[in-house]
Every structure is written in structure tokens, then in C-alpha cells.
C-alpha positions in Angstrom: -6.1 28.3 20.4 -7.8 31.0 22.0 -9.3 28.6 24.8 -5.6 27.3 25.0 -3.9 30.4 25.4 -6.6 31.8 27.9 -6.3 28.3 29.9 -2.0 29.2 29.6 -2.5 32.6 31.5 -4.1 30.6 34.1 -1.9 28.1 34.6 -0.3 27.3 37.5 3.0 26.4 36.8 3.4 29.9 35.5 2.0 31.1 38.5 4.4 29.5 40.8 7.6 29.9 38.6 7.1 33.8 38.9 6.2 33.4 42.6 9.6 31.5 42.3 11.4 33.4 40.7 10.7 36.2 42.4 11.3 34.7 45.7 14.5 33.6 44.6 15.5 37.1 43.7 14.6 38.2 47.1 17.4 35.8 48.5 19.7 37.6 46.4 19.5 40.6 47.7 19.7 40.4 51.3 22.5 40.2 51.3 23.9 42.3 48.8 22.2 44.5 50.5 23.1 44.0 53.9 26.7 44.5 52.7 25.9 48.1 50.8 24.7 49.1 54.6 28.1 47.9 56.4 30.0 49.3 53.6 28.4 53.2 53.9 29.0 52.2 57.8 32.1 51.9 57.5 33.0 54.9 54.7 30.6 56.9 57.3 32.3 56.1 60.3 35.9 56.0 58.8 38.3 58.5 59.9 39.7 60.7 57.4 43.3 62.2 57.8 43.3 65.7 58.6 45.1 68.1 55.6 47.5 70.0 57.0 48.7 73.7 55.3 52.3 74.8 55.6 
């Protein structure tokens, strides 16, 4: 049983699956990070109305 677990730990499928999951996360996060950066730029560049007091 120990040798079976050891062999499974070295399995190519496990390593490839992990690498593919990491790549998929990067692909999903890239557009999100781009949008977040654009929203931050819009927020910092937006014109805020001046408060006029009587």
C-alpha cells in the first residue's frame, strides 16, 4: 500500500493537473486584474465636484 501511495505521489497526471489548474487561475485572474486597474485609474482621474458653502 505504501508503494502504491508513493507511486501516486509521483504520478504525471497529478503534476499536470496541478499545473493546468494554476494556469487556468492565471488566465481567469488576468482580465479581473486589468479591470480592477482600470477602475482604480478611473477613480483617481475622476473629477470630484467642489463643495461650495454659503
